[in-house]
MIZA-630112 format. One line per 2 residues: number of its first residue (from 0); their letters; for each residue y, z, x of C-alpha. Coordinates in nm, 2 decimals, always signed. Layout:
! MIZA-630112
NUM = a = Y,Z,X  ...
END
This chain:
! MIZA-630112
0 = mr = -6.26,+0.24,-4.88  -6.45,+0.37,-4.58
2 = rv = -6.41,+0.04,-4.39  -6.04,+0.05,-4.45
4 = ll = -6.02,+0.40,-4.32  -6.20,+0.31,-4.00
6 = ii = -5.98,+0.01,-3.94  -5.67,+0.22,-3.99
8 = lc = -5.79,+0.49,-3.75  -5.88,+0.22,-3.49
10 = ll = -5.53,+0.09,-3.51  -5.36,+0.43,-3.50
12 = lp = -5.54,+0.60,-3.22  -5.47,+0.34,-2.94
14 = aa = -5.11,+0.32,-3.05  -5.05,+0.69,-3.05
16 = ar = -5.27,+0.80,-2.76  -5.13,+0.64,-2.44
18 = aa = -5.42,+0.80,-2.25  -5.61,+0.47,-2.27
20 = er = -5.34,+0.26,-2.11  -5.32,+0.39,-1.75
22 = ad = -5.59,+0.46,-1.50  -5.47,+0.82,-1.46
24 = el = -5.48,+0.90,-1.83  -5.78,+1.00,-2.05
26 = si = -5.84,+1.00,-2.42  -6.12,+1.22,-2.55
28 = gi = -6.26,+1.23,-2.90  -6.42,+1.54,-3.04
30 = sq = -6.55,+1.60,-3.39  -6.36,+1.92,-3.47
32 = fp = -6.01,+2.06,-3.44  -5.97,+2.42,-3.31
34 = at = -5.90,+2.68,-3.57  -5.70,+2.87,-3.31
36 = fn = -5.60,+2.84,-2.94  -5.62,+3.22,-2.88
38 = pl = -5.90,+3.28,-2.63  -6.00,+3.61,-2.80
40 = id = -6.02,+3.49,-3.16  -6.29,+3.30,-3.34
42 = pm = -6.60,+3.16,-3.15  -6.56,+2.78,-3.18
44 = va = -6.68,+2.51,-2.95  -6.38,+2.29,-3.01
46 = ks = -6.15,+2.57,-2.88  -6.37,+2.64,-2.58
48 = yv = -6.38,+2.28,-2.49  -6.00,+2.24,-2.49
50 = lg = -5.93,+2.58,-2.33  -6.17,+2.48,-2.05
52 = mv = -5.90,+2.25,-1.92  -5.61,+2.49,-1.94
54 = rr = -5.76,+2.83,-1.86  -5.99,+2.98,-1.61
56 = pl = -6.23,+3.27,-1.70  -6.29,+3.55,-1.46
58 = tt = -6.66,+3.45,-1.43  -6.88,+3.19,-1.58
60 = yd = -7.21,+3.00,-1.55  -7.20,+2.67,-1.36
62 = an = -7.40,+2.35,-1.42  -7.68,+2.50,-1.22
64 = wq = -7.69,+2.80,-1.46  -7.57,+3.03,-1.18
66 = lv = -7.31,+3.30,-1.23  -6.99,+3.22,-1.03
68 = cm = -6.64,+3.35,-0.99  -6.36,+3.13,-1.12
70 = lc = -6.06,+3.36,-1.13  -6.20,+3.63,-0.91
72 = et = -6.28,+3.62,-0.54  -6.63,+3.78,-0.52
74 = lp = -6.89,+3.87,-0.77  -6.96,+4.25,-0.77
76 = sf = -7.31,+4.36,-0.67  -7.48,+4.67,-0.56
78 = an = -7.55,+4.51,-0.22  -7.18,+4.43,-0.15
80 = gl = -7.06,+4.77,-0.28  -6.84,+4.62,-0.55
82 = ar = -7.08,+4.75,-0.82  -7.18,+5.11,-0.82
84 = ki = -7.33,+5.35,-1.08  -7.11,+5.63,-1.21
86 = al = -7.17,+5.95,-1.41  -7.01,+5.95,-1.75
88 = pd = -6.87,+6.26,-1.93  -7.15,+6.24,-2.19
90 = gk = -7.41,+6.27,-1.92  -7.51,+5.90,-1.92
92 = tg = -7.49,+5.66,-1.64  -7.22,+5.39,-1.64
94 = lr = -7.11,+5.13,-1.39  -6.79,+5.07,-1.19
96 = lt = -6.72,+4.71,-1.11  -6.44,+4.59,-0.87
98 = yt = -6.29,+4.25,-0.90  -6.00,+4.09,-0.70
100 = lk = -5.80,+3.80,-0.86  -5.76,+3.49,-0.65
102 = ad = -5.44,+3.51,-0.45  -5.32,+3.17,-0.58
104 = ar = -5.39,+3.23,-0.95  -5.07,+3.13,-1.14
106 = wd = -4.97,+3.09,-1.50  -4.81,+2.76,-1.58
108 = dg = -4.46,+2.90,-1.56  -4.53,+2.98,-1.19
110 = tp = -4.57,+3.36,-1.23  -4.89,+3.51,-1.07
112 = vt = -5.18,+3.63,-1.27  -5.19,+4.00,-1.20
114 = td = -5.37,+4.32,-1.29  -5.09,+4.39,-1.55
116 = dv = -5.23,+4.09,-1.74  -5.58,+4.23,-1.70
118 = if = -5.50,+4.57,-1.83  -5.30,+4.43,-2.12
120 = sw = -5.59,+4.19,-2.22  -5.83,+4.49,-2.22
122 = qv = -5.59,+4.68,-2.45  -5.58,+4.39,-2.69
124 = gr = -5.95,+4.33,-2.69  -6.03,+4.70,-2.73
126 = np = -5.80,+4.77,-3.02  -6.02,+4.76,-3.34
128 = qt = -5.74,+4.61,-3.54  -5.72,+4.30,-3.33
130 = gv = -6.03,+4.13,-3.47  -6.16,+3.97,-3.14
132 = ad = -6.48,+3.77,-3.15  -6.66,+3.97,-2.88
134 = ae = -6.54,+4.32,-2.97  -6.85,+4.48,-2.83
136 = ly = -6.77,+4.37,-2.48  -6.43,+4.55,-2.50
138 = rr = -6.58,+4.86,-2.65  -6.81,+4.88,-2.34
140 = mi = -6.52,+4.85,-2.10  -6.42,+5.21,-2.13
142 = av = -6.16,+5.20,-1.85  -5.97,+4.93,-1.66
144 = ka = -5.75,+5.04,-1.37  -5.53,+4.85,-1.13
146 = vd = -5.59,+4.92,-0.76  -5.30,+4.68,-0.67
148 = ar = -5.15,+4.37,-0.81  -5.47,+4.17,-0.77
150 = tf = -5.76,+4.42,-0.75  -5.89,+4.62,-1.05
152 = tv = -6.19,+4.83,-1.15  -6.38,+4.81,-1.48
154 = dm = -6.58,+5.11,-1.59  -6.87,+5.00,-1.82
156 = dr = -7.04,+5.25,-2.05  -7.39,+5.13,-1.94
158 = vt = -7.57,+4.94,-1.66  -7.69,+4.60,-1.78
160 = fd = -7.90,+4.33,-1.61  -7.60,+4.09,-1.62
162 = ya = -7.34,+4.35,-1.52  -7.13,+4.11,-1.31
164 = al = -7.08,+3.86,-1.59  -6.75,+3.92,-1.76
166 = nd = -6.74,+3.57,-1.89  -6.59,+3.66,-2.22
168 = fe = -6.32,+3.90,-2.08  -6.03,+3.67,-2.15
170 = il = -5.72,+3.74,-1.95  -5.39,+3.70,-2.14
172 = pa = -5.04,+3.67,-2.00  -4.89,+4.01,-2.08
174 = rv = -4.53,+3.92,-2.06  -4.58,+3.63,-2.31
176 = er = -4.82,+3.80,-2.55  -4.70,+4.16,-2.55
178 = aa = -4.44,+4.11,-2.82  -4.70,+3.96,-3.06
180 = ft = -4.92,+4.27,-3.01  -4.67,+4.53,-3.13
182 = np = -4.86,+4.52,-3.46  -5.23,+4.48,-3.36
184 = ae = -5.35,+4.40,-3.71  -5.12,+4.10,-3.72
186 = yr = -5.19,+3.99,-3.36  -5.42,+3.70,-3.46
188 = ir = -5.14,+3.54,-3.66  -4.85,+3.63,-3.43
190 = sr = -5.01,+3.52,-3.10  -4.80,+3.27,-2.91
192 = yd = -5.12,+3.07,-2.86  -5.09,+2.97,-3.23
194 = td = -4.72,+3.02,-3.31  -4.61,+2.83,-3.00
196 = pt = -4.91,+2.69,-2.81  -4.69,+2.47,-2.59
198 = ar = -4.49,+2.77,-2.46  -4.47,+2.81,-2.08
200 = gl = -4.68,+3.09,-1.93  -4.99,+3.07,-2.15
202 = yd = -5.22,+2.87,-1.93  -5.36,+2.92,-1.58
204 = gp = -5.59,+2.61,-1.54  -5.54,+2.26,-1.40
206 = yr = -5.36,+2.15,-1.73  -5.13,+2.30,-1.99
208 = it = -5.10,+2.21,-2.36  -4.77,+2.02,-2.42
210 = ev = -4.82,+1.89,-2.77  -5.02,+2.00,-3.08
212 = sp = -5.05,+1.80,-3.39  -5.27,+2.02,-3.62
214 = gs = -5.58,+1.86,-3.74  -5.50,+1.55,-3.53
216 = hi = -5.47,+1.57,-3.16  -5.37,+1.79,-2.86
218 = vl = -5.19,+1.66,-2.55  -5.25,+1.82,-2.21
220 = er = -5.06,+1.75,-1.89  -5.10,+1.86,-1.53
222 = np = -5.00,+2.23,-1.48  -4.73,+2.21,-1.21
224 = aw = -4.82,+2.57,-1.10  -5.19,+2.50,-1.05
226 = tg = -5.28,+2.55,-0.68  -5.63,+2.43,-0.69
228 = pr = -5.75,+2.07,-0.63  -5.51,+1.83,-0.80
230 = py = -5.66,+1.70,-1.12  -5.69,+1.32,-1.12
232 = fs = -5.56,+1.25,-1.47  -5.19,+1.31,-1.53
234 = ri = -5.23,+1.33,-1.91  -5.52,+1.40,-2.14
236 = vv = -5.52,+1.35,-2.52  -5.79,+1.52,-2.72
238 = wa = -5.83,+1.37,-3.06  -6.01,+1.54,-3.35
240 = ve = -6.20,+1.28,-3.54  -6.41,+1.47,-3.78
242 = nt = -6.57,+1.16,-3.93  -6.82,+1.06,-3.67
244 = as = -6.83,+0.70,-3.79  -6.46,+0.69,-3.71
246 = le = -6.53,+0.85,-3.37  -6.77,+0.57,-3.29
248 = an = -6.53,+0.30,-3.41  -6.25,+0.43,-3.20
250 = ll = -6.47,+0.44,-2.89  -6.55,+0.07,-2.94
252 = ag = -6.19,-0.02,-3.02  -6.06,+0.15,-2.70
254 = gl = -5.86,+0.42,-2.87  -6.09,+0.67,-2.72
256 = dm = -6.24,+0.67,-2.37  -6.52,+0.91,-2.42
258 = ap = -6.70,+1.15,-2.66  -6.83,+1.47,-2.49
260 = ge = -7.18,+1.60,-2.55  -7.04,+1.94,-2.64
262 = lg = -6.87,+1.81,-2.95  -6.89,+1.43,-2.99
264 = lp = -7.14,+1.20,-3.15  -7.46,+1.37,-3.30
266 = ld = -7.78,+1.27,-3.12  -7.90,+1.02,-3.39
268 = ea = -7.57,+0.83,-3.38  -7.56,+0.84,-3.00
270 = la = -7.91,+0.69,-2.98  -7.81,+0.41,-3.21
272 = fa = -7.48,+0.36,-3.02  -7.67,+0.34,-2.69
274 = rr = -7.90,+0.07,-2.83  -7.60,-0.15,-2.90
276 = hs = -7.35,-0.05,-2.63  -7.52,+0.09,-2.32
278 = da = -7.38,-0.21,-2.13  -7.03,-0.08,-2.19
280 = fn = -7.08,+0.30,-2.16  -7.28,+0.55,-1.96
282 = ii = -7.49,+0.76,-2.20  -7.62,+1.09,-2.07
284 = yk = -7.86,+1.31,-2.27  -7.85,+1.67,-2.16
286 = pg = -8.11,+1.91,-2.30  -7.97,+2.25,-2.33
288 = le = -7.94,+2.59,-2.50  -7.78,+2.47,-2.82
290 = ye = -7.95,+2.60,-3.13  -7.91,+2.42,-3.46
292 = hi = -8.00,+2.64,-3.76  -7.90,+2.75,-4.11
294 = di = -7.74,+3.09,-4.14  -7.85,+3.28,-4.45
296 = nl = -7.62,+3.53,-4.62  -7.86,+3.82,-4.65
298 = dd = -7.64,+3.99,-4.90  -7.71,+3.72,-5.15
300 = pi = -7.95,+3.85,-5.41  -8.17,+3.54,-5.41
302 = la = -8.18,+3.50,-5.03  -8.23,+3.87,-4.96
304 = dv = -8.60,+3.81,-5.04  -8.78,+3.71,-4.72
306 = rv = -9.04,+3.52,-4.93  -8.76,+3.28,-5.04
308 = rr = -8.64,+3.24,-4.69  -8.99,+3.16,-4.57
310 = al = -9.05,+2.92,-4.86  -8.73,+2.73,-4.76
312 = ly = -8.86,+2.68,-4.41  -9.22,+2.59,-4.51
314 = av = -9.08,+2.33,-4.75  -8.90,+2.13,-4.47
316 = dr = -9.07,+1.88,-4.24  -8.86,+1.95,-3.93
318 = ka = -9.09,+1.76,-3.70  -9.05,+1.44,-3.90
320 = is = -8.67,+1.49,-3.91  -8.66,+1.52,-3.54
322 = qe = -8.88,+1.22,-3.48  -8.70,+1.00,-3.74
324 = lf = -8.34,+1.09,-3.67  -8.35,+1.21,-3.31
326 = ag = -8.64,+1.01,-3.15  -8.81,+1.35,-3.09
328 = rd = -8.54,+1.45,-2.83  -8.44,+1.76,-3.04
330 = pv = -8.75,+1.98,-3.04  -8.83,+2.19,-3.34
332 = ad = -8.71,+2.55,-3.31  -8.93,+2.85,-3.40
334 = sf = -8.68,+3.11,-3.30  -8.33,+3.11,-3.13
336 = vp = -8.46,+3.08,-2.77  -8.55,+2.73,-2.63
338 = al = -8.83,+2.66,-2.39  -8.57,+2.58,-2.12
340 = dw = -8.48,+2.95,-2.09  -8.71,+3.17,-1.89
342 = vy = -8.72,+3.43,-2.16  -8.87,+3.19,-2.42
344 = sa = -9.18,+3.30,-2.60  -9.42,+3.07,-2.79
346 = dv = -9.59,+3.37,-2.94  -9.39,+3.39,-3.26
348 = pk = -9.46,+3.32,-3.63  -9.43,+2.94,-3.70
350 = yp = -9.36,+2.76,-4.02  -9.52,+2.41,-4.01
352 = yd = -9.44,+2.18,-4.30  -9.65,+2.31,-4.60
354 = qa = -9.51,+2.27,-4.94  -9.81,+2.44,-5.10
356 = ka = -9.73,+2.75,-4.91  -9.37,+2.72,-5.01
358 = ra = -9.47,+2.70,-5.38  -9.70,+3.00,-5.35
360 = ll = -9.43,+3.21,-5.19  -9.18,+3.12,-5.46
362 = da = -9.43,+3.21,-5.72  -9.49,+3.54,-5.56
364 = ag = -9.12,+3.60,-5.54  -9.09,+3.55,-5.92
366 = wh = -8.95,+3.20,-5.92  -9.18,+2.99,-6.14
368 = at = -9.19,+2.62,-6.20  -9.05,+2.48,-6.53
370 = dg = -9.06,+2.15,-6.71  -8.71,+2.08,-6.59
372 = gv = -8.82,+2.09,-6.22  -8.59,+2.37,-6.11
374 = rr = -8.77,+2.71,-6.08  -8.64,+3.01,-6.28
376 = na = -8.70,+3.38,-6.26  -8.80,+3.61,-6.55
378 = ag = -8.44,+3.64,-6.66  -8.41,+3.26,-6.69
380 = qp = -8.18,+3.23,-6.38  -8.23,+2.89,-6.21
382 = lv = -8.31,+2.88,-5.84  -7.99,+2.71,-5.73
384 = lt = -7.84,+2.75,-5.38  -7.54,+2.61,-5.19
386 = la = -7.55,+2.47,-4.84  -7.24,+2.40,-4.63
388 = tt = -7.19,+2.23,-4.29  -6.92,+2.06,-4.10
390 = ag = -6.77,+1.78,-4.31  -6.78,+1.43,-4.16
392 = nr = -7.07,+1.49,-3.93  -7.30,+1.21,-4.04
394 = sr = -7.60,+1.36,-3.86  -7.58,+1.69,-4.03
396 = el = -7.51,+1.52,-4.36  -7.83,+1.31,-4.32
398 = ve = -8.03,+1.63,-4.24  -7.88,+1.79,-4.55
400 = ev = -7.99,+1.51,-4.77  -8.35,+1.54,-4.64
402 = lq = -8.34,+1.92,-4.68  -8.20,+1.88,-5.03
404 = sq = -8.48,+1.63,-5.13  -8.76,+1.84,-4.98
406 = wr = -8.64,+2.16,-5.14  -8.61,+1.98,-5.47
408 = av = -8.98,+1.89,-5.44  -9.07,+2.26,-5.45
410 = gi = -8.83,+2.34,-5.73  -8.52,+2.46,-5.54
412 = qv = -8.19,+2.29,-5.63  -7.94,+2.29,-5.35
414 = hl = -7.57,+2.19,-5.39  -7.39,+2.06,-5.08
416 = an = -7.04,+2.20,-5.02  -6.93,+2.08,-4.68
418 = qp = -6.60,+2.18,-4.52  -6.38,+2.09,-4.22
420 = ar = -6.50,+2.28,-3.92  -6.18,+2.48,-3.89
422 = vl = -6.23,+2.60,-4.25  -6.60,+2.66,-4.23
424 = fg = -6.57,+2.87,-3.91  -6.22,+3.00,-3.95
426 = ds = -6.28,+3.13,-4.30  -6.61,+3.08,-4.48
428 = mi = -6.85,+3.19,-4.22  -6.65,+3.47,-4.06
430 = kr = -6.55,+3.61,-4.40  -6.91,+3.56,-4.52
432 = kf = -6.81,+3.35,-4.82  -7.12,+3.14,-4.81
434 = qm = -7.49,+3.12,-4.91  -7.63,+2.89,-4.64
436 = gm = -7.44,+2.74,-4.35  -7.58,+2.49,-4.11
438 = fa = -7.43,+2.48,-3.75  -7.52,+2.55,-3.39
440 = ws = -7.50,+2.83,-3.15  -7.42,+2.73,-2.79
442 = aa = -7.56,+3.00,-2.56  -7.57,+3.09,-2.19
444 = pe = -7.88,+3.14,-1.98  -8.06,+3.46,-2.09
446 = dv = -7.78,+3.52,-2.34  -7.84,+3.84,-2.54
448 = pr = -7.73,+3.75,-2.90  -7.58,+4.08,-2.97
450 = ae = -7.27,+3.95,-3.14  -7.48,+3.73,-3.37
452 = lh = -7.76,+3.97,-3.46  -7.66,+4.33,-3.41
454 = sn = -7.57,+4.53,-3.72  -7.25,+4.65,-3.56
456 = ei = -7.13,+4.29,-3.53  -7.11,+4.21,-3.90
458 = ps = -6.76,+4.08,-3.98  -6.57,+4.27,-4.25
460 = pa = -6.21,+4.36,-4.35  -6.26,+4.70,-4.18
462 = nn = -6.30,+4.54,-3.84  -6.05,+4.26,-3.91
464 = ws = -6.34,+4.00,-3.92  -6.46,+4.06,-3.57
466 = ge = -6.82,+4.00,-3.47  -7.04,+3.69,-3.53
468 = nf = -7.33,+3.84,-3.73  -7.23,+3.62,-4.02
470 = vg = -7.58,+3.66,-4.19  -7.53,+4.03,-4.22
472 = wr = -7.87,+4.12,-4.06  -7.92,+4.49,-4.06
474 = na = -8.25,+4.56,-3.88  -8.30,+4.88,-3.68
476 = ea = -8.57,+4.74,-3.46  -8.36,+4.44,-3.37
478 = dh = -8.06,+4.67,-3.29  -8.29,+4.87,-3.06
480 = ll = -8.43,+4.56,-2.89  -8.08,+4.41,-2.83
482 = da = -7.97,+4.74,-2.68  -8.29,+4.78,-2.47
484 = ie = -8.29,+4.42,-2.33  -7.94,+4.46,-2.19
486 = te = -8.01,+4.78,-2.00  -8.36,+4.68,-1.87
488 = ld = -8.31,+4.58,-1.51  -8.68,+4.51,-1.45
490 = rp = -8.74,+4.14,-1.52  -9.10,+4.15,-1.64
492 = ar = -9.03,+4.45,-1.86  -8.73,+4.27,-2.01
494 = av = -8.95,+3.97,-2.09  -9.17,+4.19,-2.31
496 = lw = -8.86,+4.30,-2.51  -8.74,+3.94,-2.54
498 = rr = -9.08,+3.83,-2.68  -9.07,+4.10,-2.95
500 = lq = -8.71,+4.01,-3.05  -8.80,+3.65,-3.09
502 = al = -9.11,+3.74,-3.30  -8.91,+3.97,-3.52
504 = ya = -8.64,+3.70,-3.57  -8.91,+3.45,-3.67
506 = ee = -9.07,+3.71,-3.91  -8.75,+3.81,-4.08
508 = lp = -8.57,+3.47,-4.07  -8.21,+3.59,-4.09
510 = al = -8.15,+3.22,-4.02  -8.37,+2.91,-4.06
512 = pl = -8.44,+2.76,-3.72  -8.41,+2.38,-3.71
514 = ff = -8.38,+2.23,-3.36  -8.27,+2.27,-3.01
516 = ra = -8.02,+2.00,-2.95  -7.98,+1.76,-2.66
518 = ep = -7.62,+1.68,-2.60  -7.53,+1.31,-2.58
520 = fi = -7.23,+1.23,-2.35  -7.07,+0.89,-2.42
522 = lp = -6.87,+0.81,-2.11  -6.69,+0.51,-1.98
524 = kw = -6.85,+0.34,-1.68  -6.55,+0.43,-1.46
526 = lv = -6.55,+0.80,-1.51  -6.72,+1.01,-1.24
528 = gl = -6.74,+1.38,-1.16  -6.83,+1.51,-1.50
530 = tp = -7.14,+1.72,-1.49  -7.29,+1.85,-1.82
532 = tg = -7.38,+2.22,-1.81  -7.64,+2.24,-2.09
534 = he = -7.50,+2.58,-2.20  -7.20,+2.73,-2.39
536 = yp = -6.95,+2.71,-2.10  -6.82,+2.35,-2.12
538 = st = -6.80,+2.07,-1.86  -6.42,+2.09,-1.89
540 = lw = -6.41,+2.40,-1.68  -6.45,+2.16,-1.39
542 = ie = -6.20,+1.90,-1.52  -6.03,+1.88,-1.18
544 = qw = -6.35,+1.71,-1.05  -6.32,+1.42,-1.30
546 = ra = -6.17,+1.10,-1.18  -6.16,+0.73,-1.26
548 = vg = -6.32,+0.48,-1.01  -6.23,+0.11,-1.04
550 = rd = -6.10,+0.16,-1.39  -5.85,-0.12,-1.37
552 = aq = -6.10,-0.37,-1.24  -6.35,-0.27,-1.50
554 = ar = -6.09,-0.30,-1.78  -6.01,-0.66,-1.66
556 = ap = -6.38,-0.76,-1.65  -6.49,-0.99,-1.93
END
């Protein structure tokens, strides 16, 4: 049945996606379909990857990990006077930032991006009923005022070390989205980005979305109102191929031109692919800030015991998994910060493979071995857990099988309940309907994980499921450290706080650290201009630099 499925997909994709037929068209395969196209709702890599081609953020980090303007003219700083401290009514010190939108910024219906859009976007993000992913950012933006049609000021409620980075302040088209916001509690389901994602006026990047087939593909075409460098490709089709075996098959069949590192083939499959097909493709491995881990629902009565969480980690041979599946390219994680980031600390608790320690911890937690193999507590309850990840991702499924086997060896029974990414992230994780969930964070350089770890960021019906603290970690010291890191401007002093936060995370294990992932980019030989970033802001933000060189000649070559 699987072989038949692969053959059918290989036949369908080239027929439906004309992007592989002309030198100025491109067909991209990713392993997930976005749960939403609204820039403010749900943190999902698939959405960020697609929106990178059709929208421009105010600021972002580039491939050199430097903060840059994209939609603004100049980054504010104390030196240039565009950032200055202000006194707040409560006696604290805040910050006033001044930004000017680029003069040629246009929505795809030709209308300018203006400060009216900026103020409206702030109102949407700041409303607690909206349920935006990064609600904390908007809470901190206590005032946004227009100076003129292009220049605006932002008053922040504190001074942070990364004060100029408004990367996640998503600017929406006010005249298109205002009607959907009349009832803020329903905005996430009424937004034109989801009810009519091909509508004119939603996009201000080099491309616009012209067709959406839910769960299947997204068509992008050049934005006629774009005034930046003309993008090379006239048409791009992004295909969601959640079964990675099918993704590989369609690359070989020509239905797909490329699979990006942000969301393409897992590393183990890319390594095998490279051994067989490196003559036909360019394969780039980009080490980065992507953190593969297992989120733990800390409200679960079994997993609330830190001894059980530690036993789960001791029972797993992560080093062997990395070596066997990923050729050692994915280093084992001890906390959430990789060695590539300057704030990394090696001085944290570590959990090397030690099943004897795992068994001892389970005994101490009251879970005792039985003749049946599965541990039970004093009430006779079996130690049975459920693990979910993104369905169709063969790499994660292989890791799951190893985890399941090694946990079984210490008396823990684990059921696998994988889901499509749009269900896992759009429902199960954000609504905290899980026990254990395996996925990755994609971070920026020195990225404070407030949304993921602060107790104020736990999604709930009361906040319309905003925030990304899916685990439900409520730790006063962690909250203090997250707050203190952001407002510490002295770099050495900040490093001390970072070290303690990483140590606390490794002690408490709100999630089980697995690996830091290297991103494999499977690219056609003729594609040039794509530069992997190694962080959460995708390569597609510079899509206008991509082009085909000698594609026709290479296609004719034997």
